[in-house]
The first five atom37 places (N, CA, C, CB, O) and aatype in JSON, in Angstrom:
{
  "aatype": [12, 15, 10, 15, 12, 15, 1, 14, 6, 1, 6, 6, 13, 10, 0, 7, 19, 8, 19, 7, 19, 10, 15, 19, 0, 0, 7, 3, 7, 1, 7, 14, 10, 16, 19, 14, 9, 17, 18, 15, 18, 5, 14, 7, 7, 19, 19, 16, 19, 9, 16, 7, 0, 6, 2, 1, 11, 0, 1, 0, 9, 1, 0, 0, 7, 1, 13, 16, 10, 4, 0, 5, 2, 6, 5, 10, 14, 18, 1, 18, 19, 16, 19, 6, 7, 14, 0, 9, 13, 3, 6, 19, 16, 3, 0, 6, 1, 0, 10, 19, 0, 1, 1, 18, 10, 7, 3, 6, 5, 7, 3, 0, 17, 9, 15, 0, 2, 14, 7, 5, 7, 5, 9, 0, 9, 1, 12, 16, 14, 6, 8, 17, 7, 15, 0, 3, 13, 7, 5, 0],
  "atom_mask": [
    [1, 1, 1, 1, 1],
    [1, 1, 1, 1, 1],
    [1, 1, 1, 1, 1],
    [1, 1, 1, 1, 1],
    [1, 1, 1, 1, 1],
    [1, 1, 1, 1, 1],
    [1, 1, 1, 1, 1],
    [1, 1, 1, 1, 1],
    [1, 1, 1, 1, 1],
    [1, 1, 1, 1, 1],
    [1, 1, 1, 1, 1],
    [1, 1, 1, 1, 1],
    [1, 1, 1, 1, 1],
    [1, 1, 1, 1, 1],
    [1, 1, 1, 1, 1],
    [1, 1, 1, 0, 1],
    [1, 1, 1, 1, 1],
    [1, 1, 1, 1, 1],
    [1, 1, 1, 1, 1],
    [1, 1, 1, 0, 1],
    [1, 1, 1, 1, 1],
    [1, 1, 1, 1, 1],
    [1, 1, 1, 1, 1],
    [1, 1, 1, 1, 1],
    [1, 1, 1, 1, 1],
    [1, 1, 1, 1, 1],
    [1, 1, 1, 0, 1],
    [1, 1, 1, 1, 1],
    [1, 1, 1, 0, 1],
    [1, 1, 1, 1, 1],
    [1, 1, 1, 0, 1],
    [1, 1, 1, 1, 1],
    [1, 1, 1, 1, 1],
    [1, 1, 1, 1, 1],
    [1, 1, 1, 1, 1],
    [1, 1, 1, 1, 1],
    [1, 1, 1, 1, 1],
    [1, 1, 1, 1, 1],
    [1, 1, 1, 1, 1],
    [1, 1, 1, 1, 1],
    [1, 1, 1, 1, 1],
    [1, 1, 1, 1, 1],
    [1, 1, 1, 1, 1],
    [1, 1, 1, 0, 1],
    [1, 1, 1, 0, 1],
    [1, 1, 1, 1, 1],
    [1, 1, 1, 1, 1],
    [1, 1, 1, 1, 1],
    [1, 1, 1, 1, 1],
    [1, 1, 1, 1, 1],
    [1, 1, 1, 1, 1],
    [1, 1, 1, 0, 1],
    [1, 1, 1, 1, 1],
    [1, 1, 1, 1, 1],
    [1, 1, 1, 1, 1],
    [1, 1, 1, 1, 1],
    [1, 1, 1, 1, 1],
    [1, 1, 1, 1, 1],
    [1, 1, 1, 1, 1],
    [1, 1, 1, 1, 1],
    [1, 1, 1, 1, 1],
    [1, 1, 1, 1, 1],
    [1, 1, 1, 1, 1],
    [1, 1, 1, 1, 1],
    [1, 1, 1, 0, 1],
    [1, 1, 1, 1, 1],
    [1, 1, 1, 1, 1],
    [1, 1, 1, 1, 1],
    [1, 1, 1, 1, 1],
    [1, 1, 1, 1, 1],
    [1, 1, 1, 1, 1],
    [1, 1, 1, 1, 1],
    [1, 1, 1, 1, 1],
    [1, 1, 1, 1, 1],
    [1, 1, 1, 1, 1],
    [1, 1, 1, 1, 1],
    [1, 1, 1, 1, 1],
    [1, 1, 1, 1, 1],
    [1, 1, 1, 1, 1],
    [1, 1, 1, 1, 1],
    [1, 1, 1, 1, 1],
    [1, 1, 1, 1, 1],
    [1, 1, 1, 1, 1],
    [1, 1, 1, 1, 1],
    [1, 1, 1, 0, 1],
    [1, 1, 1, 1, 1],
    [1, 1, 1, 1, 1],
    [1, 1, 1, 1, 1],
    [1, 1, 1, 1, 1],
    [1, 1, 1, 1, 1],
    [1, 1, 1, 1, 1],
    [1, 1, 1, 1, 1],
    [1, 1, 1, 1, 1],
    [1, 1, 1, 1, 1],
    [1, 1, 1, 1, 1],
    [1, 1, 1, 1, 1],
    [1, 1, 1, 1, 1],
    [1, 1, 1, 1, 1],
    [1, 1, 1, 1, 1],
    [1, 1, 1, 1, 1],
    [1, 1, 1, 1, 1],
    [1, 1, 1, 1, 1],
    [1, 1, 1, 1, 1],
    [1, 1, 1, 1, 1],
    [1, 1, 1, 1, 1],
    [1, 1, 1, 0, 1],
    [1, 1, 1, 1, 1],
    [1, 1, 1, 1, 1],
    [1, 1, 1, 1, 1],
    [1, 1, 1, 0, 1],
    [1, 1, 1, 1, 1],
    [1, 1, 1, 1, 1],
    [1, 1, 1, 1, 1],
    [1, 1, 1, 1, 1],
    [1, 1, 1, 1, 1],
    [1, 1, 1, 1, 1],
    [1, 1, 1, 1, 1],
    [1, 1, 1, 1, 1],
    [1, 1, 1, 0, 1],
    [1, 1, 1, 1, 1],
    [1, 1, 1, 0, 1],
    [1, 1, 1, 1, 1],
    [1, 1, 1, 1, 1],
    [1, 1, 1, 1, 1],
    [1, 1, 1, 1, 1],
    [1, 1, 1, 1, 1],
    [1, 1, 1, 1, 1],
    [1, 1, 1, 1, 1],
    [1, 1, 1, 1, 1],
    [1, 1, 1, 1, 1],
    [1, 1, 1, 1, 1],
    [1, 1, 1, 1, 1],
    [1, 1, 1, 0, 1],
    [1, 1, 1, 1, 1],
    [1, 1, 1, 1, 1],
    [1, 1, 1, 1, 1],
    [1, 1, 1, 1, 1],
    [1, 1, 1, 0, 1],
    [1, 1, 1, 1, 1],
    [1, 1, 1, 1, 1]
  ],
  "atom_positions": [
    [[111.32, 85.0, 87.78], [110.21, 85.04, 88.27], [110.5, 86.37, 89.08], [109.79, 83.74, 88.97], [111.61, 86.44, 89.6]],
    [[109.75, 87.29, 89.24], [109.96, 88.33, 90.4], [109.22, 88.25, 91.42], [109.82, 89.59, 90.08], [108.01, 88.06, 91.4]],
    [[110.04, 88.43, 92.56], [109.55, 88.32, 94.0], [108.81, 89.77, 94.27], [110.91, 88.02, 95.14], [108.23, 89.86, 95.35]],
    [[108.77, 90.79, 93.5], [108.29, 92.05, 93.77], [106.76, 91.88, 93.93], [108.69, 93.06, 92.67], [106.17, 91.15, 93.13]],
    [[106.02, 92.58, 95.03], [104.74, 92.66, 94.82], [104.01, 93.9, 94.1], [104.28, 92.47, 95.98], [104.57, 95.0, 94.05]],
    [[103.12, 93.74, 93.71], [102.28, 94.76, 92.87], [101.95, 96.1, 93.84], [100.75, 93.97, 92.33], [101.74, 95.92, 95.04]],
    [[101.93, 97.12, 93.4], [101.38, 98.29, 94.51], [100.35, 98.21, 95.03], [101.2, 99.51, 94.14], [100.27, 98.95, 96.01]],
    [[99.22, 97.43, 94.76], [97.92, 97.13, 95.57], [98.43, 96.1, 96.82], [96.63, 96.33, 94.49], [98.1, 96.24, 97.99]],
    [[99.23, 95.13, 96.35], [99.82, 94.25, 97.48], [100.73, 94.77, 98.35], [100.45, 93.18, 97.01], [100.71, 94.38, 99.52]],
    [[101.55, 95.6, 97.97], [102.59, 96.16, 98.97], [101.72, 97.14, 99.94], [103.9, 97.04, 98.13], [102.08, 97.31, 101.1]],
    [[100.69, 97.71, 99.46], [99.86, 98.87, 100.22], [99.3, 98.14, 101.33], [98.62, 99.65, 99.3], [99.46, 98.44, 102.51]],
    [[98.48, 96.95, 100.8], [97.56, 96.14, 101.68], [98.57, 95.66, 102.56], [96.65, 94.96, 100.98], [98.33, 95.8, 103.76]],
    [[99.63, 95.14, 102.24], [100.79, 94.47, 103.2], [101.11, 95.57, 104.23], [102.28, 94.01, 102.33], [100.99, 95.34, 105.44]],
    [[101.45, 96.57, 103.83], [102.0, 97.68, 104.81], [100.7, 98.07, 105.71], [102.66, 99.14, 103.91], [100.9, 98.23, 106.92]],
    [[99.48, 98.23, 105.26], [98.52, 98.53, 106.2], [98.27, 97.44, 107.24], [97.33, 98.84, 105.52], [97.66, 97.77, 108.25]],
    [[98.71, 96.05, 107.09], [98.43, 95.21, 108.1], [99.15, 95.49, 109.33], [0.0, 0.0, 0.0], [100.02, 96.36, 109.35]],
    [[98.86, 94.83, 110.33], [99.46, 95.2, 111.76], [100.78, 94.09, 111.51], [98.22, 94.82, 113.39], [100.73, 92.88, 111.25]],
    [[102.03, 95.06, 111.7], [103.22, 94.36, 111.87], [104.09, 95.53, 112.67], [103.86, 93.8, 110.38], [103.98, 96.75, 112.56]],
    [[104.87, 94.87, 113.41], [105.97, 95.81, 114.27], [106.93, 96.46, 113.03], [107.09, 94.71, 115.53], [107.64, 95.67, 112.41]],
    [[106.95, 97.66, 112.71], [107.86, 98.12, 111.97], [109.27, 98.4, 112.32], [0.0, 0.0, 0.0], [109.61, 98.57, 113.49]],
    [[110.05, 98.45, 111.37], [111.55, 99.0, 112.04], [111.95, 99.96, 111.2], [112.83, 97.91, 112.17], [112.17, 99.88, 109.99]],
    [[112.02, 100.94, 111.98], [112.11, 102.44, 111.41], [113.95, 102.86, 111.55], [110.9, 103.68, 112.61], [114.69, 102.81, 112.54]],
    [[114.21, 103.22, 110.27], [115.8, 103.38, 109.99], [115.84, 104.95, 109.86], [116.44, 102.5, 108.45], [114.96, 105.58, 109.26]],
    [[117.02, 105.58, 110.5], [117.18, 106.94, 110.07], [118.69, 107.15, 110.04], [116.43, 107.99, 111.0], [119.34, 106.32, 110.67]],
    [[119.32, 108.09, 109.44], [120.63, 108.43, 109.4], [120.92, 109.05, 111.05], [120.88, 109.57, 108.07], [120.12, 109.75, 111.67]],
    [[122.11, 108.63, 111.49], [122.28, 109.03, 112.95], [123.12, 110.22, 113.14], [122.9, 107.9, 113.76], [123.04, 110.99, 114.1]],
    [[124.03, 110.34, 112.02], [124.78, 111.58, 111.89], [126.14, 111.18, 112.5], [0.0, 0.0, 0.0], [126.34, 110.02, 112.87]],
    [[126.93, 112.02, 112.59], [128.2, 112.22, 113.31], [129.09, 110.7, 112.94], [127.85, 112.51, 115.15], [129.77, 110.11, 113.78]],
    [[128.93, 110.32, 111.77], [129.87, 109.26, 111.4], [129.49, 107.87, 111.88], [0.0, 0.0, 0.0], [130.21, 106.89, 111.68]],
    [[128.16, 107.82, 112.63], [127.56, 106.7, 113.2], [126.56, 106.09, 112.05], [126.8, 107.13, 114.57], [126.15, 106.73, 111.08]],
    [[126.25, 104.65, 112.37], [125.68, 103.81, 111.66], [124.12, 104.41, 111.68], [0.0, 0.0, 0.0], [123.89, 105.29, 112.51]],
    [[123.08, 104.0, 110.86], [121.75, 104.46, 110.85], [121.21, 103.99, 112.46], [120.85, 103.72, 109.46], [121.71, 103.0, 113.01]],
    [[120.26, 104.74, 113.06], [119.54, 104.4, 114.11], [118.49, 103.67, 113.39], [119.12, 105.54, 114.99], [117.98, 103.99, 112.32]],
    [[118.18, 102.48, 114.24], [117.19, 101.39, 113.56], [116.53, 100.76, 114.86], [118.06, 100.11, 112.54], [117.12, 100.05, 115.67]],
    [[115.16, 101.15, 114.91], [114.49, 100.58, 116.05], [113.27, 100.11, 115.66], [114.34, 101.47, 117.15], [112.89, 100.48, 114.55]],
    [[112.34, 99.19, 116.49], [111.12, 98.73, 116.21], [110.3, 99.71, 116.65], [110.83, 97.48, 116.73], [110.53, 100.32, 117.69]],
    [[109.19, 99.95, 115.83], [108.08, 100.89, 116.4], [106.71, 100.35, 115.85], [108.31, 102.52, 115.94], [106.62, 99.57, 114.9]],
    [[105.58, 100.93, 116.63], [104.36, 100.71, 115.93], [104.12, 101.77, 115.11], [103.25, 100.5, 116.75], [104.68, 102.85, 115.31]],
    [[103.25, 101.56, 114.08], [102.88, 102.81, 113.01], [101.61, 102.37, 112.45], [104.04, 103.08, 111.67], [101.06, 101.29, 112.67]],
    [[101.19, 103.34, 111.71], [99.74, 103.24, 111.0], [99.97, 103.71, 109.66], [98.52, 104.16, 111.71], [100.83, 104.55, 109.39]],
    [[99.18, 103.15, 108.78], [99.02, 103.44, 107.39], [97.81, 102.78, 106.68], [100.22, 103.05, 106.72], [97.41, 101.67, 107.02]],
    [[97.36, 103.35, 105.9], [96.16, 103.32, 104.74], [96.49, 103.32, 103.64], [95.27, 104.3, 104.68], [97.33, 104.18, 103.38]],
    [[96.1, 102.53, 102.63], [96.53, 102.33, 101.24], [96.4, 103.71, 100.63], [95.67, 101.21, 100.45], [95.26, 104.18, 100.64]],
    [[97.37, 104.41, 100.12], [97.46, 105.47, 99.21], [97.56, 106.68, 100.26], [0.0, 0.0, 0.0], [97.43, 107.81, 99.8]],
    [[97.79, 106.51, 101.57], [97.84, 107.55, 102.38], [99.44, 107.71, 102.87], [0.0, 0.0, 0.0], [100.33, 107.37, 102.09]],
    [[99.73, 108.2, 104.05], [101.03, 108.36, 104.75], [101.11, 107.25, 105.83], [101.18, 109.84, 105.41], [100.2, 106.65, 106.41]],
    [[102.5, 107.13, 105.96], [102.8, 106.39, 107.19], [103.1, 107.14, 108.44], [103.89, 105.57, 106.94], [104.0, 107.97, 108.33]],
    [[102.53, 107.01, 109.63], [102.33, 107.63, 110.8], [103.04, 106.97, 112.02], [100.94, 107.71, 110.98], [102.57, 105.91, 112.44]],
    [[104.09, 107.48, 112.61], [104.68, 107.05, 113.91], [104.43, 108.24, 114.94], [106.31, 106.71, 113.74], [104.4, 109.44, 114.67]],
    [[104.27, 107.67, 116.1], [104.0, 108.57, 117.28], [105.29, 108.45, 118.14], [102.61, 108.13, 118.15], [105.78, 107.33, 118.31]],
    [[105.83, 109.49, 118.66], [106.87, 109.27, 119.38], [107.06, 110.43, 120.24], [107.95, 108.96, 118.61], [106.24, 111.35, 120.14]],
    [[108.11, 110.53, 121.15], [108.65, 111.67, 121.93], [108.92, 112.63, 121.12], [0.0, 0.0, 0.0], [109.52, 112.28, 120.1]],
    [[108.66, 113.87, 121.23], [109.03, 115.08, 120.35], [110.6, 115.2, 120.51], [108.23, 116.53, 120.84], [111.24, 115.55, 119.52]],
    [[111.25, 114.94, 121.72], [112.54, 115.31, 122.12], [113.42, 113.88, 122.07], [112.47, 116.06, 123.65], [114.57, 113.85, 122.5]],
    [[112.84, 112.81, 121.56], [113.73, 111.72, 121.86], [114.65, 111.37, 120.76], [112.98, 110.56, 122.24], [114.35, 111.9, 119.68]],
    [[115.69, 110.59, 120.75], [116.68, 110.32, 119.75], [116.14, 110.2, 118.24], [117.35, 109.06, 120.14], [116.67, 110.73, 117.26]],
    [[114.87, 109.31, 118.27], [114.5, 109.04, 117.05], [114.0, 110.49, 116.44], [113.44, 107.87, 117.07], [114.38, 110.84, 115.32]],
    [[113.24, 111.2, 117.13], [112.55, 112.58, 116.61], [113.82, 113.56, 116.18], [111.53, 113.4, 117.98], [113.86, 114.22, 115.14]],
    [[114.86, 113.48, 117.22], [115.96, 114.45, 116.68], [116.56, 113.95, 115.41], [117.14, 114.65, 117.72], [116.77, 114.7, 114.46]],
    [[116.83, 112.63, 115.4], [117.43, 112.08, 113.98], [116.64, 112.16, 112.73], [117.72, 110.64, 114.09], [117.16, 112.32, 111.62]],
    [[115.31, 112.05, 112.95], [114.37, 112.23, 111.89], [114.43, 113.86, 111.52], [112.84, 111.68, 112.39], [114.71, 114.21, 110.37]],
    [[114.17, 114.71, 112.43], [114.31, 115.98, 112.0], [115.51, 116.55, 111.76], [113.77, 116.67, 112.71], [115.52, 117.72, 111.38]],
    [[116.61, 115.92, 111.92], [118.26, 116.35, 111.3], [117.99, 115.84, 109.77], [119.91, 115.31, 112.2], [118.16, 116.64, 108.85]],
    [[117.56, 114.48, 109.5], [117.83, 113.9, 108.26], [116.55, 114.35, 107.34], [118.03, 112.26, 108.41], [116.7, 114.37, 106.12]],
    [[115.45, 114.67, 107.84], [114.43, 115.35, 107.07], [113.44, 114.01, 106.55], [0.0, 0.0, 0.0], [112.39, 114.29, 105.97]],
    [[113.78, 112.75, 106.74], [113.36, 111.69, 106.23], [113.65, 110.38, 106.71], [113.65, 111.76, 105.17], [114.74, 110.34, 107.28]],
    [[113.08, 109.36, 106.68], [113.44, 108.24, 107.41], [112.73, 107.07, 106.37], [112.87, 108.33, 109.1], [111.99, 107.3, 105.42]],
    [[113.2, 105.71, 106.89], [112.85, 104.46, 106.03], [112.05, 103.58, 107.09], [114.29, 103.61, 105.36], [112.58, 103.44, 108.19]],
    [[110.89, 103.02, 106.86], [110.4, 101.92, 107.63], [109.91, 100.58, 106.73], [109.2, 102.51, 108.49], [109.24, 100.46, 105.71]],
    [[110.57, 99.65, 107.59], [110.45, 98.17, 106.94], [109.51, 97.39, 107.74], [111.87, 97.33, 106.88], [109.7, 97.27, 108.95]],
    [[108.45, 96.83, 107.12], [107.54, 95.92, 107.56], [107.64, 94.51, 107.21], [106.43, 96.32, 107.2], [107.77, 94.24, 106.01]],
    [[107.6, 93.44, 108.21], [108.07, 92.09, 107.36], [107.04, 91.26, 108.06], [109.85, 91.45, 107.55], [106.36, 91.68, 109.0]],
    [[106.94, 89.95, 107.51], [106.09, 88.95, 107.83], [107.24, 87.82, 108.3], [105.04, 88.54, 106.53], [108.03, 87.35, 107.48]],
    [[107.22, 87.49, 109.54], [108.3, 86.58, 109.95], [107.91, 85.16, 109.85], [108.73, 86.86, 111.32], [108.8, 84.38, 110.19]],
    [[106.92, 84.69, 109.51], [106.36, 83.3, 109.35], [106.31, 83.04, 107.79], [104.83, 83.15, 110.05], [106.21, 83.96, 106.98]],
    [[106.39, 81.89, 107.49], [106.46, 81.47, 105.81], [105.01, 81.96, 105.38], [106.71, 79.54, 105.42], [104.09, 81.83, 106.19]],
    [[104.79, 82.48, 104.2], [105.98, 82.82, 103.38], [106.56, 84.08, 103.8], [105.65, 82.91, 101.93], [105.77, 84.93, 104.23]],
    [[107.8, 84.35, 103.75], [108.32, 85.43, 104.24], [108.03, 86.56, 103.27], [109.7, 85.23, 104.51], [108.12, 86.3, 102.07]],
    [[107.7, 87.77, 103.63], [107.45, 88.94, 102.84], [107.75, 90.27, 103.42], [106.13, 88.94, 102.48], [107.48, 90.33, 104.62]],
    [[108.17, 91.2, 102.97], [108.5, 92.51, 103.35], [108.09, 93.61, 102.5], [109.78, 92.59, 103.5], [108.01, 93.49, 101.28]],
    [[107.79, 94.89, 103.23], [107.84, 96.07, 102.38], [108.67, 97.16, 103.13], [106.37, 96.58, 102.04], [108.76, 97.34, 104.34]],
    [[109.25, 97.82, 102.09], [110.3, 99.03, 102.81], [109.72, 100.27, 102.37], [112.04, 99.02, 102.3], [109.64, 100.26, 101.15]],
    [[109.28, 101.33, 102.88], [109.11, 102.87, 102.4], [110.05, 103.68, 102.75], [107.96, 103.54, 102.87], [110.59, 103.56, 103.85]],
    [[110.35, 104.48, 102.0], [111.38, 105.83, 102.44], [110.48, 107.2, 101.65], [113.41, 105.61, 101.58], [109.84, 107.27, 100.6]],
    [[110.8, 108.12, 102.67], [110.46, 109.51, 102.06], [110.43, 110.4, 103.25], [0.0, 0.0, 0.0], [110.75, 110.0, 104.37]],
    [[109.99, 111.78, 102.94], [110.35, 112.76, 103.77], [109.37, 112.9, 104.83], [110.55, 113.92, 103.07], [108.17, 112.73, 104.63]],
    [[109.9, 113.25, 106.07], [109.1, 113.5, 107.16], [108.46, 115.02, 107.47], [109.92, 113.08, 108.22], [108.88, 116.14, 107.17]],
    [[107.41, 114.65, 108.1], [106.51, 116.03, 108.35], [106.44, 115.7, 109.86], [104.79, 116.2, 107.45], [106.27, 114.55, 110.25]],
    [[106.57, 116.78, 110.7], [106.36, 116.81, 112.19], [104.71, 117.51, 112.29], [107.74, 117.88, 113.05], [104.24, 118.52, 111.76]],
    [[104.11, 116.51, 113.19], [102.47, 117.13, 113.14], [102.12, 116.92, 114.77], [101.15, 116.01, 111.92], [102.86, 116.23, 115.47]],
    [[101.08, 117.5, 115.26], [100.61, 117.15, 116.56], [99.94, 115.79, 116.45], [99.64, 118.23, 117.12], [99.67, 115.31, 115.35]],
    [[99.66, 115.13, 117.74], [99.1, 114.08, 117.76], [97.96, 114.0, 118.76], [100.0, 113.21, 117.9], [98.22, 114.32, 119.92]],
    [[96.81, 113.63, 118.48], [95.59, 113.46, 119.34], [95.56, 112.42, 120.17], [94.47, 113.35, 118.64], [96.15, 111.37, 119.9]],
    [[94.85, 112.6, 121.28], [94.58, 111.3, 122.21], [93.81, 110.17, 121.17], [93.44, 111.76, 123.71], [94.22, 109.01, 121.13]],
    [[92.78, 110.58, 120.44], [92.2, 109.87, 119.4], [93.14, 108.97, 118.74], [91.63, 110.74, 118.48], [93.1, 107.75, 118.83]],
    [[93.91, 109.58, 118.14], [94.89, 108.98, 117.16], [95.82, 108.03, 118.02], [95.81, 110.18, 116.35], [95.92, 106.87, 117.63]],
    [[96.52, 108.41, 119.2], [97.07, 107.34, 119.97], [96.47, 106.24, 120.26], [97.38, 107.68, 120.99], [97.04, 105.16, 120.15]],
    [[95.2, 106.36, 120.66], [94.46, 105.28, 121.19], [94.16, 104.24, 119.83], [93.03, 105.9, 121.96], [93.95, 103.04, 120.01]],
    [[94.16, 104.75, 118.71], [93.86, 103.94, 117.61], [95.0, 103.08, 117.48], [93.55, 104.7, 116.36], [94.92, 101.86, 117.34]],
    [[96.14, 103.78, 117.53], [97.58, 103.02, 117.24], [97.56, 102.14, 118.34], [99.05, 103.97, 117.23], [97.77, 100.98, 117.98]],
    [[97.35, 102.29, 119.78], [97.75, 101.38, 120.63], [96.48, 100.17, 120.59], [98.04, 102.14, 122.07], [96.73, 99.05, 121.04]],
    [[95.26, 100.48, 120.08], [94.27, 99.35, 119.81], [94.55, 98.64, 118.78], [93.0, 99.72, 119.62], [94.27, 97.45, 118.82]],
    [[95.19, 99.23, 117.59], [95.7, 98.44, 116.38], [96.87, 97.24, 117.09], [96.53, 99.68, 115.13], [96.85, 96.12, 116.6]],
    [[97.67, 97.48, 118.02], [98.61, 96.75, 118.28], [98.32, 95.74, 119.48], [99.66, 97.59, 118.46], [98.86, 94.65, 119.61]],
    [[97.45, 96.25, 120.27], [97.01, 95.75, 121.72], [95.67, 95.13, 121.9], [97.02, 96.89, 122.68], [95.37, 94.39, 122.84]],
    [[94.87, 95.51, 120.92], [93.33, 95.31, 121.02], [92.67, 96.17, 121.75], [0.0, 0.0, 0.0], [93.45, 96.97, 122.26]],
    [[91.61, 96.35, 122.02], [90.78, 97.67, 122.65], [91.13, 97.6, 124.21], [88.88, 97.57, 122.4], [91.69, 98.54, 124.77]],
    [[90.82, 96.6, 124.79], [91.1, 96.61, 126.29], [92.46, 96.87, 126.75], [90.75, 95.35, 126.85], [92.65, 97.77, 127.57]],
    [[93.46, 96.15, 126.26], [94.87, 96.46, 126.43], [95.15, 97.88, 125.82], [95.77, 95.33, 125.75], [95.76, 98.71, 126.48]],
    [[94.74, 98.14, 124.64], [95.2, 99.39, 124.16], [94.83, 100.7, 124.93], [0.0, 0.0, 0.0], [95.52, 101.71, 125.09]],
    [[93.59, 100.42, 125.37], [93.19, 101.51, 126.25], [93.88, 101.56, 127.75], [91.67, 101.39, 126.4], [94.18, 102.65, 128.24]],
    [[94.08, 100.54, 128.32], [94.8, 100.33, 129.59], [96.27, 100.91, 129.21], [94.8, 98.65, 130.09], [96.8, 101.47, 130.17]],
    [[96.87, 100.89, 128.29], [98.19, 101.26, 127.64], [98.1, 102.73, 127.8], [98.41, 100.78, 126.03], [98.85, 103.35, 128.55]],
    [[97.02, 103.36, 126.95], [96.95, 104.72, 126.77], [96.77, 105.51, 128.19], [95.79, 105.0, 125.78], [97.16, 106.65, 128.46]],
    [[96.11, 104.62, 128.96], [95.87, 105.3, 130.43], [97.2, 105.34, 131.16], [94.78, 104.42, 131.4], [97.47, 106.35, 131.82]],
    [[97.96, 104.41, 131.1], [99.29, 104.13, 131.79], [100.36, 105.04, 131.22], [99.74, 102.6, 131.62], [101.3, 105.41, 131.92]],
    [[100.23, 105.43, 129.87], [101.42, 106.3, 129.28], [100.57, 107.39, 128.59], [102.53, 105.44, 128.14], [100.0, 107.3, 127.5]],
    [[100.61, 108.49, 129.46], [100.07, 109.67, 129.01], [100.84, 110.4, 127.84], [99.95, 110.51, 130.14], [102.06, 110.26, 127.85]],
    [[100.21, 111.26, 126.72], [100.87, 111.52, 125.73], [101.4, 112.68, 125.51], [0.0, 0.0, 0.0], [101.7, 113.03, 124.37]],
    [[101.63, 113.65, 126.86], [102.31, 114.66, 126.96], [103.78, 114.7, 126.24], [102.32, 114.84, 128.27], [104.57, 113.78, 126.43]],
    [[104.04, 115.55, 125.6], [105.52, 115.8, 124.63], [105.57, 114.8, 123.46], [0.0, 0.0, 0.0], [106.65, 114.65, 122.89]],
    [[104.35, 114.04, 123.01], [104.38, 113.19, 122.13], [104.06, 113.87, 120.66], [103.51, 112.16, 122.56], [103.26, 114.79, 120.59]],
    [[104.58, 113.47, 119.76], [104.32, 114.12, 118.26], [104.04, 112.96, 117.31], [105.69, 115.02, 117.63], [104.28, 111.8, 117.61]],
    [[103.47, 113.38, 116.06], [103.11, 112.37, 115.04], [104.14, 112.91, 113.79], [101.29, 112.38, 114.63], [104.26, 114.06, 113.37]],
    [[104.74, 111.85, 113.43], [105.89, 112.0, 112.47], [104.99, 111.29, 111.01], [107.54, 110.98, 113.11], [104.51, 110.16, 110.97]],
    [[104.96, 112.14, 110.11], [104.2, 111.35, 108.9], [105.07, 111.45, 108.03], [102.83, 111.86, 108.32], [105.93, 112.33, 108.13]],
    [[105.07, 110.61, 107.04], [105.99, 110.12, 105.84], [105.08, 109.79, 104.66], [106.9, 108.75, 106.22], [104.29, 108.86, 104.79]],
    [[105.13, 110.5, 103.49], [104.64, 109.98, 102.19], [105.52, 109.23, 101.55], [104.26, 110.94, 101.32], [106.5, 109.74, 101.01]],
    [[105.28, 107.91, 101.54], [106.23, 107.22, 100.68], [106.75, 107.7, 99.24], [105.66, 106.02, 100.49], [105.98, 107.9, 98.3]],
    [[107.9, 107.84, 99.2], [108.61, 107.95, 97.73], [109.06, 106.95, 97.14], [109.66, 108.69, 97.67], [108.82, 106.75, 95.95]],
    [[109.72, 106.22, 97.8], [110.43, 104.79, 97.45], [110.06, 103.77, 98.06], [111.74, 104.71, 97.64], [110.29, 103.66, 99.26]],
    [[109.35, 102.71, 97.27], [109.14, 101.18, 97.94], [110.03, 100.2, 97.43], [107.7, 100.56, 97.68], [110.68, 100.27, 96.39]],
    [[110.0, 99.28, 98.25], [110.6, 98.25, 98.07], [109.7, 96.83, 98.41], [0.0, 0.0, 0.0], [108.71, 97.06, 99.09]],
    [[109.87, 95.64, 98.09], [109.02, 94.6, 98.45], [109.52, 93.41, 97.96], [107.73, 94.79, 98.03], [110.08, 93.42, 96.87]],
    [[109.39, 92.22, 98.69], [109.35, 90.89, 98.3], [108.38, 90.01, 98.81], [110.45, 90.37, 98.52], [107.91, 90.12, 99.93]],
    [[108.06, 89.06, 97.93], [107.0, 88.28, 98.66], [107.59, 86.72, 98.06], [105.15, 88.81, 98.16], [107.4, 86.34, 96.91]],
    [[108.31, 85.95, 99.07], [108.98, 84.76, 98.75], [108.06, 83.73, 98.69], [110.01, 84.44, 99.65], [108.54, 82.62, 98.43]],
    [[106.59, 83.83, 98.91], [105.62, 83.04, 98.58], [105.2, 82.74, 97.05], [0.0, 0.0, 0.0], [104.55, 81.76, 96.67]],
    [[105.72, 83.83, 96.25], [105.64, 83.66, 94.77], [106.85, 82.81, 94.13], [105.61, 85.1, 94.13], [106.98, 82.57, 92.93]],
    [[107.7, 82.41, 95.16], [108.85, 81.52, 94.33], [108.39, 80.03, 93.86], [110.23, 81.3, 95.34], [109.18, 79.31, 93.24]]
  ]
}
């Protein structure tokens, strides 16, 4: 029996609210940089992460040209989806930042977070998934 999700199942799962784990080659003989991150995704679209334009994540992704994101369900039944693909750097709007903050914190706390964290120096890094991995242990 296969534990892999179908394409619609994995896209729906990735579109759900999960703290993603972003991984990217760190270079210089180091292991990958792996960090938790908020992200957005709609089925059939691109994965978007918002981060500082000059932080370590952005520099590593710029150098590697691609990254991997893993989203998981930490409660039974365990499930996960991984995606990997090329990165495109883009401008980010205040409206997009607010949507992501509200996605993770709700409207009131998301708006408060946006007010307390101005977006100067932030960018959107977008990835069209080329490679997918998934497992749904509820199918076992």
